[in-house]
N, C-alpha and C positions, 0 to 999 in steps of 0.2 A: 655337059654336066660335069665331066671330069675336070675341065678347065676351071670351073667355078670352085670346085673343091680345093684344087691346088692353090688358087688365089686367096681363098679364105684361110687356108692353113698358113700361107705366107704372111697374111695380115695379122693373124693371131701371134705368130712368132715375133713379128716386128713390134707388136704392142708389148709383149712380154719383155723384149729387149729394152724398149723405151722405159717400161716400169722399173726394170733393173737399173738403168742409168739414173733415173730419178732417185731411186733409193740410195745409190752410191753417192749422188750429189748431196742428198740430205745428210748422209753420214759424214761427208767431207765438211759440210757447213757446220754440223754439230761439233765435229772434231776441232775445227778452226775456232769456233766460239768457246769451246772448252779450253783451248790453248790460250786464247786471249784472257780468259778469266784466271787461268793459272798464272800467267805472266803478271797480271795485275795484282793477284794475291801475293806473289813473290815480291813484287816491288813494294807493296804495302808492308809486308813483313820485314823486308830489308830496311825500309825507312824507320819502322818502329824499333828494330833491333840495333840500328846504328847508334842509338842513344846509350847503349850498353857497351859500345866499343869506342876506342880512341878515335879522334878525328883523322881524316885522311890527310889533312894538311895542317898540322899543329902550328907551324910557323905563321901561316896566314891567320889562324884563329887568334893567336897571341897578339898579332899586330892589330886586328880588328877590335878586340876587347880593350887593348891598351890605349887606343885613341879616345876611349870614353873616360879614362881615369883622370883624377885630379888629386892634388895633395892639399889637405886642409890643416890650418894651424890657428890655434887660439892663443893670443898673446897674454891673456889674463893669467893662465896657469901653465903655459908652455906645452899644453897638450896638442897632439897632432895625430893625424890618421889619414885614411884613404876615403875618397868619395868617387862617385861615378855618375855619369849623366843618364837620365831616363827620358822616355818619350812622354813628357807631360807639359802642360801649359803653365808658364810662370804666372804668379798672381801679382807680382810687382810690375808696375808699368815700366816699359823700357828694358826689362830684363829678358834674356834670350834662352837661358839654360837652367834646368832644374837638376840639382845634384842630390844624391842620397848618401848619407853617412850614418854613423852611430851617434846616439845621443851623448854617450860618455866622451866622445871626441870633442864636442863643441859645448859641453854642458856649462862650463864657466862663462863662456861668452853669451850663452843664452840667458843665464841668470843675471848677467850684468847688462843685458840689452845692447850688446856690442856686435859689430860685424866681425867676420872671420877672414883670415887671409887665405886665399886660394891660388894655387899655382897649377897651370895647365900647359899643354904643348908637349912636343917630343921629348924635351929634356927638363920639363917643368920650369922653363925660364920665363914664361909669361905669368906675371903676377897681377891679381885683381882682388877686389874686396867682394865678399859674399854676404848676403843678408839671410839670416835664419828665418824661415817663414813658417815652420811647423816642427813639432817634436812629439814623440810618443815614448815617454820615459819607460813605461812598462815593457815595451818590446825593444827598447834601446835603439830607436830610430830617429832620424832628423832629416830635414830637408833644407838645403841651402840654394839660393838663387843667385846667378851672376849675370853680368851684362854681355859676356862673350859667348860665342857659340862653341859647343862641344857635342860631337855626335853621340847619340844614346846607345846603350847596350840593347841588343835585340830582346824582344819580349817572348815569353812562352805562354801557352794557354792551358797548361796542365801541371799538376804537382809532380815532383821528382819521384822516382821509385828506387827501391833498393837495387843496387847493381849498376845504376847509371854511372858512366864516366863523368868526372867533374874536375873543374879547374878553378883554383882560387888565385886571385891576383890582387896585389896591394903594394904598399910602400913601407915595408918594415925598416926600422932604423938599427943598424949594427953599431952598438955603442963601443965595441972593442976597437973598431976602426974609424969611428966617428963619421959614418957614411950612410946616406939614405939609399937604399936599394930599390929604386923606383921600378914599378911594374914587375915585381918579384912574382914568380910563378911556381905554384906547387900543384901537382895533379894526384888524383886518386879516384875512389869510387864512393858512391853514396852507400853507407852501411845501413842506415835506417832513416825513415822520415816519420817523426813522432807527431801525431795529431795534426798533420799537414801544416806544421808550424816550424819545427826544428829539424834541419837537415844535418844529420850526422855524416861527416865525410872523412875519408882518410887523407884528403888533401890538407896538408899542414897549414895551420893559421898561426902566424907569428905576431908578436907585438908590433903594432904599426899597420898590420893588415886590416885592422878594424875598420869597417865601413866599405871595404872593397867588395866586388861582386864574386859570386860563385856561379859559374856557368856550366852548361852541358856541352856535349861534343859538337853541337851546332852553333854554339855561341849564345844560346838563349839563357836568360837570367833565371837562376834557380833561387838564389837568396842573397842576403847581405851577410858577409863574414862578421861574426860578432865576438866570439871568444874561443880560445883554445887553452886546454890545461894538460900538463904533463907531470903527473906525480905517481909515485909508487903506490900510494894508498888509493887514489881515485881513478888512476888509469890515464889514458890518452884520449882526449875528446877535442874534436874540431867541429864547431857548430856555426851554421849560417841560418839566421832566421828567414823564413820564407818571405819572398817579395810581396805576397798577397797581404801581409800584415800592414803594408802601407795604406791599405784601404780602410783599416779599422778606425784610425783617429786622425790621419793626416789628409788623405784624399777622399773625395766622394766618388767612389768607383761604381760604375753601372754593372 
């Protein structure tokens, strides 16, 4: 009888130890799961907040966005500006690339049903003719298609927010030196997005920048640089109309 009591006592102690180990194991699993969730949350937060910080490799970003740029010129009135490629299907048979620019850049050629001159490539040495296939005068937007291939600017799936880092790129013309400053870069932050339409940015927009892209720190398209003003009475404004406006009258977006 004494032996059985001892064995039962030992068995009970063993069970208690096993239950304790199981409890410890569950605690470890719960802790590991919590750690994984925390890491995932931190990664998601970091990914979100990265749009509020400058890119980690600005040189690479400038090079990537610069590949999508083109210079557009209308011989009717001598107007010129910037254009850039987007990921869209051309409507003209045999054409390869869809370019976006401002309506005021190509307005005279559109009114006279003429093609525009387009230059692309590293030094804009490759020249071709572009066909204007659509305009939105109200939002100052236009689409030009060409037969050559130009890589598109990356797309985004959300509107910009106040505080986002932003970069404007274009081809302003310095009249004092009679030189085209191709792929000219200015950086800043989004001050305000008005009605999901007008992106007010501190990235300066100069004459000739019209039609160029405004991108975020990941190279995603925010909007099309449209105009900038610098006056004592009205203040300093640099505005890029949101790329989503292309769907209003030019493209049939889903």
